[in-house]
N, C-alpha and C positions, 0 to 999 in steps of 0.2 A: 749833330745833336752831341750834345756834351753827354760826357759817362754820368754826370750828376741827374740829365734830364731822364736818361736811360734809367737808371737807376731805381730811379720817381716813379718810370714807366712801369717797372718791373715789379716794383712794391704796389701798386696799385691794381696791378693783375694778380700780383698772388694776395693781397688783399683782398677781389673780388673772388677769387675762387675761392679763397680761405670763407667768406662769408655762402659762399655756393653750396660749398662741403658740409658745412655748418645748417644751413637749410635742408639739406640735401639727410642731413646725418638725424636732423631734429624728426623729419620722415619715416623716416627707416625704424628711429629709433618707438614712433608712434604705433606703425605699423607691427615690430616687435612686440610692443607692451601688449598691444591688442589681441596680436597670437597668445601672449602668453595667456589675456583672461579667459582666450576660449581655452587652452588645453589645460588651465586648471577648472576648471568648467568640467571639460571632459573629463578629466581624474579624478575626478568628481564623481561624474558618471559611473565611470571604471569602477571606481573603489565597490559605491554602492550596488552595483551587479556582483560585486565578485564577493562582497558580504551576504549578498541573496542566494548567491550561487552557496555559499559555503554552509548557507541554513538551511536553503533546500538536500544540497548535499549530507549533512548531519539529520535531517528527516528523513529520507532515504535511508541511510544505515541502519535508523534506528523501525524503520519499517520491516526493513529486509532483518535485522536482528527480531522483532517482534514475531516473523513471519518464519522464521526458522525455530526458533521457541514454540509457536502455535504447532508448526511438522512434529518436530519434539515430542511436545508433549502427546499429540495423536498420537505418533507410532506407539510410547510408550500406552496407552491408556489400548491402542489394540492387540500390544503386546499382554495386557494386563486382562483383556475379553477373550484372546486368545485359549491363556494362562488355564482363564476360568471356568470356558467351555470345550476343554479339551474331550471333554468325555462325552459330546454329544455330538450327532452325526452330521456332517459336514453339508449334509443336503439339506437340515434342517435348520443350522445356521450359518449365515455368512457372514464376518466383518471384516471390513476393506474400509481405504479410505479415499474420498472422492470427491476431489477439490479442497474444500479447508475444512470439511467433517467428516465424519466419524459413521461408518453406516452398519447397522444393525439388523441383516433381514432374517425371518423367522419364517419358515413356511408355514403357511396356512394347514396345512395338515399337521402339522406338530400345536399348534396352538386350540386350534377348536374342531370341534364335529361340522361336518356340513350342517346349513340351520339351526346350530344352538350359539349359545353367545356366554356361556361359561367355557371359563378355560380348559386343558388337559391339565393334568396333576404333572405329567412332561414339560409342561410351558410355564408351569407356576417354578419347578424346578428352576428350568433356565431364566427366567426371568428373574428370581430370585439371586442367580450367582451375576445376572446383569445388574441387577439394583445395590450389590454390595460394592460392584466395583465402581460404580459411578459415585455409590455416597461416599464412596475414598477420594474423589474428587469436589468439592464442598464450589469450585468456581466453573466446574460445566456446565453450560449450557446445553441443554437436549430434548426431544420434541416426539415423540410419539405418532406413527400414523398407523394407519390400517385400513383395511378394506373388506367386503364379506363376498363369497364366489360370486359366481352370475346364474347362480340356479334358482329360480324366483322361488318367493317362498308366501307362504299366508296360511298362518294357524290363528287359533284363538286367541293368542297372546302377541304375537306380532303379524304386522299389517303387510309388509313387505321387505324387500332388502334393509330398505334405508335404515328400518325401522329394527331389521336385525344389527346393521352400523352401526348406530347409535348406544345400542342396547351391548 
């Protein structure tokens, strides 16, 4: 074999190797391209997830702020009520925070005489003080609950305990 033939053969081998490398690199480029499409989709999904997490984090911080504000307002309300009722017997009036509500418990003995529906003078005094504090807080929501004692009653004007509680 001449040197020229050997060189020609080597050129053919190198051309073949070059063609194989080009084909292989084309396949690899396509695979990388496919991977980059998946990665771009995943990156977009991750970005959306991060945006959602950021929005939820802001919402949670707002809720925490609102809860803290409500707790502060409740404590201020409790302090105002306790200040207004400082001269009332602690056994007759209790003010406390339970959950997210401020509870004011008034003893039945202080409010009414057994079997009666007219407020006692002391109850009117206490309720007046509570009303002043509540009226000073226009955004506050409040609810009044009550019940009668368990002593059966039947008079000319009151049929039973249910009737008494309505009165």
